[in-house]
C-alpha positions as CSV (number, residue, x, y, z in Angstrom):
1,M,-9.9,-14.5,16.4
2,T,-9.9,-13.4,12.7
3,L,-8.8,-15.0,9.5
4,I,-9.3,-13.2,6.2
5,K,-8.7,-15.1,2.9
6,S,-8.5,-12.8,-0.1
7,I,-7.3,-13.0,-3.6
8,S,-3.9,-11.5,-2.7
9,G,-3.2,-13.7,0.3
10,I,-4.2,-14.5,3.8
11,R,-4.1,-12.4,6.9
12,G,-5.3,-12.8,10.4
13,I,-4.6,-12.5,14.1
14,I,-1.9,-14.9,15.4
15,G,-3.1,-17.8,17.4
16,G,-6.6,-19.3,18.0
17,T,-7.9,-22.4,16.3
18,P,-7.3,-23.4,12.6
19,G,-9.6,-21.5,10.3
20,N,-10.3,-18.9,12.9
21,G,-6.9,-17.3,13.4
22,L,-3.5,-17.3,11.6
23,T,-2.3,-20.5,13.0
24,P,0.5,-22.8,11.9
25,V,-2.0,-25.1,10.2
26,D,-3.4,-22.2,8.1
27,I,0.1,-20.9,7.3
28,L,1.3,-24.3,6.1
29,K,-1.9,-24.9,4.1
30,F,-1.8,-21.6,2.1
31,T,2.0,-21.7,1.7
32,A,1.8,-25.2,0.2
33,A,-1.0,-24.2,-2.1
34,F,0.9,-21.1,-3.3
35,G,4.1,-23.1,-3.8
36,K,2.2,-25.8,-5.8
37,W,0.4,-23.2,-7.9
38,T,3.7,-21.4,-8.7
39,A,5.4,-24.6,-9.7
40,Q,2.5,-25.8,-11.8
41,R,2.1,-22.5,-13.5
42,S,5.7,-21.8,-14.5
43,G,7.7,-24.9,-13.7
44,N,9.8,-22.5,-11.6
45,K,10.6,-23.9,-8.2
46,K,12.1,-20.8,-6.6
47,I,10.3,-18.3,-4.3
48,V,11.6,-15.2,-2.7
49,I,10.4,-14.4,0.9
50,G,11.0,-11.4,3.2
51,R,9.3,-10.1,6.3
52,D,8.7,-6.9,8.3
53,A,9.8,-6.8,11.9
54,R,6.6,-7.7,13.7
55,I,6.9,-10.0,16.7
56,S,5.4,-13.1,15.0
57,G,7.5,-12.6,11.8
58,E,10.3,-15.0,12.6
59,M,7.9,-17.8,13.6
60,V,5.8,-17.3,10.4
61,R,9.0,-17.2,8.3
62,N,10.2,-20.5,9.7
63,L,6.8,-22.2,8.9
64,I,6.8,-20.8,5.4
65,A,10.4,-21.6,4.5
66,G,10.0,-25.2,5.9
67,T,6.8,-25.8,4.0
68,L,8.2,-24.6,0.7
69,Q,11.3,-26.8,1.2
70,S,8.9,-29.7,1.9
71,I,7.4,-29.5,-1.6
72,G,10.7,-29.2,-3.3
73,I,10.9,-25.4,-3.7
74,D,14.1,-23.4,-3.1
75,V,13.7,-20.3,-1.0
76,I,15.6,-17.0,-1.3
77,D,15.2,-15.4,2.1
78,L,15.8,-11.7,2.3
79,G,15.3,-11.6,6.1
80,L,14.1,-8.3,7.5
81,S,12.9,-6.5,4.3
82,T,10.1,-4.4,2.8
83,T,7.3,-5.1,0.5
84,P,8.8,-3.2,-2.4
85,T,12.2,-4.8,-1.8
86,V,10.7,-8.3,-2.2
87,E,8.8,-7.1,-5.3
88,I,12.1,-6.0,-6.8
89,A,13.9,-9.2,-5.8
90,V,11.5,-11.7,-7.4
91,P,12.3,-10.8,-11.1
92,D,15.9,-10.1,-10.2
93,E,16.2,-13.7,-8.8
94,H,14.3,-15.2,-11.7
95,A,11.9,-16.6,-9.2
96,G,8.4,-18.0,-9.8
97,G,6.9,-15.8,-7.1
98,G,7.2,-14.2,-3.8
99,I,5.7,-14.1,-0.3
100,I,5.9,-11.0,1.9
101,I,5.3,-11.7,5.5
102,T,3.6,-8.6,6.7
103,A,0.2,-7.4,7.8
104,S,1.1,-3.9,6.5
105,H,-0.5,-1.3,8.8
106,N,-2.4,-3.7,11.0
107,P,-1.6,-3.8,14.8
108,K,1.0,-6.2,16.1
109,Q,-1.3,-9.1,16.8
110,W,-1.8,-9.5,13.0
111,N,0.3,-11.0,10.3
112,A,-0.2,-12.0,6.7
113,L,1.1,-13.7,3.6
114,K,1.1,-11.3,0.6
115,L,1.5,-13.2,-2.6
116,L,3.4,-12.1,-5.7
117,N,3.7,-13.5,-9.2
118,E,6.9,-14.0,-11.2
119,K,6.9,-10.2,-12.1
120,G,7.0,-9.3,-8.5
121,E,3.5,-8.0,-8.7
122,F,0.4,-9.0,-6.6
123,I,-1.4,-11.9,-8.1
124,S,-4.6,-11.3,-10.0
125,E,-8.1,-12.1,-8.8
126,A,-8.3,-15.2,-11.0
127,D,-4.9,-16.4,-9.8
128,G,-5.8,-15.8,-6.2
129,K,-9.0,-17.9,-6.6
130,E,-6.9,-20.8,-7.9
131,V,-4.6,-20.6,-4.9
132,L,-7.5,-20.5,-2.5
133,D,-9.1,-23.5,-4.2
134,L,-5.9,-25.5,-4.0
135,A,-5.6,-24.7,-0.3
136,E,-9.1,-26.0,0.3
137,Q,-8.5,-29.2,-1.7
138,L,-5.3,-30.1,0.3
139,D,-4.3,-32.3,-2.6
140,M,-0.6,-32.1,-1.9
141,E,2.3,-34.4,-2.6
142,F,5.5,-33.6,-0.6
143,A,9.0,-34.2,-1.8
144,D,11.2,-37.1,-0.7
145,V,14.4,-36.4,1.2
146,N,16.5,-36.1,-1.9
147,Q,14.2,-33.5,-3.5
148,L,13.8,-31.1,-0.6
149,G,14.2,-27.4,-1.5
150,K,17.1,-25.4,0.0
151,V,17.0,-22.0,1.8
152,I,19.5,-19.3,0.7
153,L,19.8,-16.3,2.9
154,D,20.4,-13.1,0.9
155,D,20.9,-9.8,2.8
156,S,22.2,-7.9,-0.3
157,Y,18.8,-6.4,-1.3
158,L,18.9,-3.5,1.0
159,Q,21.8,-2.0,-1.0
160,K,20.4,-3.3,-4.3
161,H,17.1,-1.6,-3.7
162,I,18.8,1.7,-2.7
163,D,21.1,1.5,-5.8
164,K,18.0,1.1,-8.0
165,V,16.4,4.2,-6.4
166,L,19.6,6.2,-6.9
167,A,19.8,5.1,-10.5
168,L,16.4,6.6,-11.4
169,P,16.9,9.6,-13.8
170,L,14.5,11.8,-11.8
171,V,16.3,11.3,-8.5
172,D,18.8,14.1,-8.0
173,V,21.2,13.3,-5.2
174,E,23.2,16.5,-5.7
175,A,20.1,18.7,-5.3
176,I,19.0,16.8,-2.2
177,R,22.5,17.1,-0.7
178,N,22.8,20.8,-1.5
179,A,19.4,21.4,0.2
180,R,20.9,20.3,3.5
181,F,17.6,18.9,4.8
182,R,17.1,18.2,8.4
183,V,14.7,15.2,8.5
184,A,12.8,13.5,11.3
185,I,11.6,10.0,10.7
186,D,9.1,7.6,12.3
187,C,9.6,3.9,11.2
188,V,7.3,2.4,13.8
189,N,10.0,-0.1,15.0
190,S,9.8,-2.2,11.9
191,S,12.1,-2.8,8.9
192,G,11.8,0.9,7.8
193,G,14.1,1.5,10.7
194,I,16.8,-0.2,8.6
195,F,15.9,0.9,5.1
196,V,14.9,4.6,5.5
197,P,18.0,5.8,7.4
198,A,20.2,3.9,4.9
199,L,18.3,5.5,1.9
200,L,18.5,9.0,3.4
201,K,22.3,8.7,4.0
202,A,22.7,7.5,0.4
203,L,20.7,10.5,-0.8
204,G,23.1,12.9,1.0
205,V,20.8,13.8,3.9
206,E,23.3,14.3,6.8
207,T,20.9,15.3,9.6
208,V,18.3,12.6,10.5
209,F,16.4,12.5,13.7
210,E,15.3,8.9,14.3
211,L,12.1,8.0,16.1
212,Y,11.2,4.3,16.6
213,C,13.8,2.8,14.3
214,T,14.6,-0.3,16.3
215,P,13.2,-3.2,14.2
216,D,11.9,-5.3,17.1
217,G,8.2,-5.2,16.1
218,H,7.1,-3.4,19.3
219,F,5.0,-0.7,17.6
220,P,5.0,2.4,19.8
221,H,1.6,3.5,18.4
222,N,-1.0,2.3,15.9
223,P,1.3,1.6,12.9
224,E,-1.0,3.1,10.3
225,P,0.6,6.4,9.3
226,L,-2.5,8.6,10.0
227,P,-2.3,12.1,11.6
228,E,-3.6,10.9,15.0
229,N,-0.7,8.3,15.1
230,L,2.1,10.8,14.2
231,V,1.9,13.2,17.2
232,A,5.4,12.3,18.4
233,L,6.8,12.8,14.9
234,A,5.2,16.2,14.6
235,Q,6.6,17.2,17.9
236,E,10.0,16.0,16.9
237,V,9.9,18.1,13.7
238,I,9.1,21.2,15.7
239,T,11.5,20.6,18.6
240,K,14.5,19.7,16.3
241,K,13.6,22.5,13.8
242,A,13.5,19.9,11.0
243,H,12.5,20.8,7.4
244,L,10.1,17.9,7.4
245,G,9.1,14.6,8.9
246,I,8.8,11.2,7.1
247,A,6.6,8.3,8.3
248,V,6.2,4.8,6.8
249,D,4.1,1.8,7.7
250,P,5.7,-1.5,8.9
251,D,6.4,-2.9,5.4
252,V,7.4,0.5,3.9
253,D,4.9,0.7,1.0
254,R,3.0,3.6,2.4
255,L,4.5,7.1,2.9
256,C,3.4,10.4,4.4
257,F,5.0,13.6,5.4
258,V,4.9,16.2,8.2
259,C,5.4,19.9,7.5
260,E,8.0,22.1,9.2
261,D,5.4,23.6,11.5
262,G,4.2,20.1,12.7
263,S,1.1,20.1,10.4
264,M,0.3,17.1,8.2
265,F,1.2,17.2,4.5
266,G,-1.6,14.7,4.2
267,E,-1.2,11.1,2.9
268,E,-3.5,11.9,0.0
269,Y,-1.0,14.5,-1.2
270,T,2.0,12.2,-1.1
271,L,1.1,10.9,-4.6
272,V,-0.1,14.3,-5.8
273,A,3.3,15.9,-5.0
274,V,5.3,13.1,-6.5
275,A,3.1,13.0,-9.6
276,D,3.5,16.8,-10.0
277,Y,7.3,16.4,-10.1
278,V,7.2,13.4,-12.5
279,L,4.7,15.1,-14.8
280,K,6.9,18.2,-15.0
281,N,9.7,16.1,-16.3
282,T,8.0,13.2,-18.1
283,P,4.5,14.1,-19.3
284,G,2.1,11.3,-19.3
285,N,-1.0,9.7,-17.8
286,T,-1.8,9.1,-14.2
287,V,-4.0,6.6,-12.2
288,S,-5.3,6.4,-8.7
289,N,-8.2,4.5,-7.2
290,L,-11.7,5.8,-7.0
291,S,-11.4,6.8,-3.3
292,S,-8.3,9.0,-3.8
293,T,-8.3,12.8,-3.9
294,R,-9.4,14.7,-7.0
295,A,-6.2,16.8,-6.6
296,L,-4.3,14.2,-8.7
297,R,-6.7,14.6,-11.6
298,D,-6.4,18.4,-11.3
299,V,-2.6,18.3,-11.4
300,T,-2.6,15.8,-14.3
301,E,-5.0,17.8,-16.4
302,A,-3.2,21.0,-15.7
303,S,-0.1,19.4,-17.2
304,G,-2.0,18.5,-20.4
305,S,-2.2,14.8,-19.6
306,E,-5.0,12.3,-18.8
307,Y,-6.1,10.9,-15.5
308,N,-7.9,7.6,-15.0
309,A,-9.5,6.0,-12.0
310,A,-9.3,2.3,-11.0
311,A,-11.1,0.1,-8.6
312,V,-9.7,0.1,-5.1
313,G,-6.8,-2.3,-4.6
314,E,-3.2,-2.2,-5.8
315,V,-3.6,-4.8,-8.4
316,N,-6.4,-2.9,-10.0
317,V,-4.4,0.3,-10.0
318,V,-1.5,-1.4,-11.6
319,N,-3.7,-3.0,-14.3
320,K,-5.2,0.4,-15.2
321,M,-1.7,2.0,-15.2
322,K,-0.5,-0.6,-17.8
323,E,-3.7,-0.2,-19.8
324,T,-3.3,3.6,-20.0
325,N,0.5,3.6,-20.1
326,A,0.6,5.8,-17.0
327,V,3.9,7.4,-16.0
328,I,2.9,7.6,-12.3
329,G,0.1,6.2,-10.2
330,G,-0.9,4.9,-6.8
331,E,-3.3,5.2,-4.0
332,G,-4.4,8.0,-1.6
333,N,-3.1,6.1,1.4
334,G,0.4,7.3,0.6
335,G,1.1,4.6,-2.0
336,V,3.4,5.7,-4.9
337,I,3.7,3.4,-7.9
338,Y,6.4,4.5,-10.3
339,P,6.7,2.2,-13.3
340,E,10.2,3.5,-14.1
341,S,11.2,1.5,-11.0
342,H,8.6,-1.3,-10.7
343,Y,4.8,-1.8,-10.5
344,G,4.4,-1.7,-6.8
345,R,3.9,0.8,-4.0
346,D,7.3,1.9,-2.9
347,A,8.0,4.4,-0.1
348,L,11.7,4.5,-0.8
349,V,11.1,5.5,-4.4
350,G,8.5,8.0,-3.1
351,I,11.0,9.5,-0.6
352,A,13.7,10.0,-3.2
353,L,11.4,11.6,-5.7
354,F,9.7,13.8,-3.2
355,L,13.0,15.1,-1.7
356,T,14.2,15.9,-5.2
357,H,11.0,17.8,-5.9
358,L,11.2,19.7,-2.6
359,A,14.9,20.5,-3.1
360,K,14.4,21.8,-6.6
361,S,11.2,23.8,-5.7
362,G,13.1,25.9,-3.2
363,K,10.0,26.0,-1.1
364,S,9.2,24.9,2.4
365,I,7.1,21.7,2.5
366,S,4.1,23.7,3.8
367,A,4.4,26.1,0.9
368,L,4.6,23.2,-1.5
369,K,1.4,21.8,-0.1
370,S,-0.4,25.1,-0.4
371,S,0.5,25.2,-4.1
372,Y,-1.9,22.2,-4.8
373,P,-5.7,22.2,-5.0
374,A,-7.1,21.9,-1.5
375,Y,-9.6,19.1,-0.8
376,F,-10.8,17.3,2.2
377,I,-12.0,13.6,2.3
378,S,-14.6,12.5,4.9
379,K,-14.8,8.8,5.7
380,N,-18.1,7.3,7.0
381,K,-20.0,4.1,7.0
382,I,-23.5,2.9,7.5
383,T,-24.3,-0.5,9.1
384,L,-27.1,-2.6,7.6
385,T,-28.6,-6.0,8.6
386,P,-26.8,-9.1,7.3
387,E,-29.7,-10.1,5.1
388,M,-29.9,-6.7,3.3
389,D,-29.5,-6.6,-0.4
390,I,-26.6,-4.1,-0.5
391,D,-26.1,-4.3,-4.3
392,G,-29.8,-3.6,-4.8
393,L,-29.6,-0.6,-2.4
394,L,-26.6,0.8,-4.3
395,K,-28.6,0.4,-7.6
396,K,-31.4,2.5,-6.2
397,V,-28.9,5.3,-5.2
398,E,-27.5,5.0,-8.7
399,E,-30.9,5.5,-10.2
400,K,-31.6,8.5,-8.0
401,Y,-28.4,10.2,-9.3
402,Q,-28.4,8.9,-12.9
403,N,-28.2,12.4,-14.3
404,Q,-24.8,13.0,-12.6
405,P,-21.5,11.6,-13.8
406,Y,-21.0,8.2,-12.1
407,S,-19.0,5.0,-12.1
408,T,-19.9,1.5,-11.1
409,I,-16.5,-0.2,-11.6
410,D,-16.2,-0.5,-7.8
411,G,-19.4,0.1,-5.9
412,L,-20.8,3.5,-6.9
413,K,-19.0,6.8,-7.3
414,I,-21.0,9.9,-8.1
415,E,-19.5,13.2,-9.1
416,F,-20.9,16.7,-8.4
417,D,-18.7,19.1,-10.2
418,K,-15.4,18.9,-8.2
419,Q,-17.1,17.1,-5.3
420,W,-17.6,13.3,-5.2
421,V,-19.0,10.5,-3.1
422,H,-17.9,6.9,-3.3
423,L,-20.0,4.0,-1.8
424,R,-18.4,0.6,-1.5
425,R,-19.7,-2.5,0.2
426,S,-17.5,-4.3,2.7
427,N,-16.4,-7.8,1.7
428,T,-16.3,-8.9,5.4
429,E,-19.3,-7.2,7.1
430,P,-22.7,-5.8,6.3
431,I,-21.7,-2.2,5.9
432,I,-21.4,0.4,3.2
433,R,-18.3,2.6,3.3
434,I,-19.0,6.1,2.3
435,Y,-16.1,8.3,1.2
436,S,-16.8,11.9,0.1
437,E,-14.6,14.8,-0.9
438,G,-15.1,18.6,-1.2
439,D,-13.0,21.7,-0.9
440,S,-13.7,21.9,2.8
441,E,-14.4,19.6,5.7
442,T,-18.0,21.0,5.9
443,V,-18.7,20.4,2.2
444,A,-17.4,16.8,2.4
445,N,-19.4,16.0,5.5
446,N,-22.5,17.6,4.1
447,L,-22.3,15.5,1.0
448,A,-21.8,12.3,3.0
449,N,-24.7,13.2,5.3
450,K,-26.9,13.8,2.2
451,I,-26.1,10.4,0.8
452,I,-26.6,8.7,4.2
453,A,-30.0,10.4,4.4
454,D,-30.9,9.1,0.9
455,I,-30.0,5.6,1.9
456,K,-32.1,5.8,5.0
457,E,-35.0,7.1,3.0
458,I,-34.7,4.2,0.5
459,L,-34.7,1.7,3.4
460,Q,-37.8,3.3,5.0
461,L,-39.6,3.1,1.7
462,E,-38.7,-0.6,1.4
463,G,-39.6,-1.3,5.0
């Protein structure tokens, strides 16, 4: 069994023994700690919760709601929802925080508690450490019967979220309606099966071919929206002669597209295309994480604006966006963060902006893709012994390439003209993840292989 405690929450495989899986004991402990932390921090005894459709969701929801009640906190329960919907609801409800019950793209045996602050944003590293410390202390005092919190069910946020998307100045419903798009969608039998069709209808898309839109948590394939998992969607696009395909992950914060010929638009290019549209209308800075495609930087600089990179992790991207006053940002995994809406990855916002962009471009989606700089990212890893000094190893690689532009804000990223390689240590196992990008698959793979060879040479010299 697996249980992973991180700054943003707790995730694990359902079942097992306490501390080794996501058991009721662990759920209660961390929920109580977060509730106590929220109340102490702000005096606000209200928390918004929502869940994706995975099989364990209702059970986990019941444990969370009951625990929060037991420490005197009121719960606003959105029911089947999405990560960005809960993020929007927290400040709208003037709540002290939020808990999203989702393991995002993980398979069905996983679930998680994602923790939000009063702004509806993921809690910081420092805040997360405080919550983890409270959970380990187990210094809890539960409310007496007259002080128990209450649970309020609120199913209005599907429409509220859609209304907020439609109200964005850069979303042009008329242009989308006039384009008469035929769209195939894959919502992996989670809450996207409710939210995405409703959004498309509101946007004026009359022809929607639905794949896996029953929100029962029985994922028909690995739920991460990667090319190898979207074979059925690609076939649906071709068979139904759709203009494009849309895929989201179980909690609807990641977004990717399929072209009219069944080829992949590429999740790295979701943010690139949306940023291109936003920058054409509202010039400004952009941000993505260090492992995301250089194409965003190229598009940004071509528009006369400035690109900045952040450490991997949504909270880090958001912080850098605020610091640089970015008008658009996100991550290369299909995560679009549009501050005009809110500071969180939001596939619904991404869909609306992308369809507006596509409609106004007058191009096919494959032609739109070909208008952007072409890059390929290679993802590799090298396994080391548990006692290996990984930080020391990365330092030696840094010294070897000290004459190249490089960054150490998150592992080590080295740039070679328009190519780059990013080395990051895993927080959970003795491996170094190696991401490299070039203008072809061969170039990217060769760069990765060169760095791997350098690491092996350093290890041999030390041995």
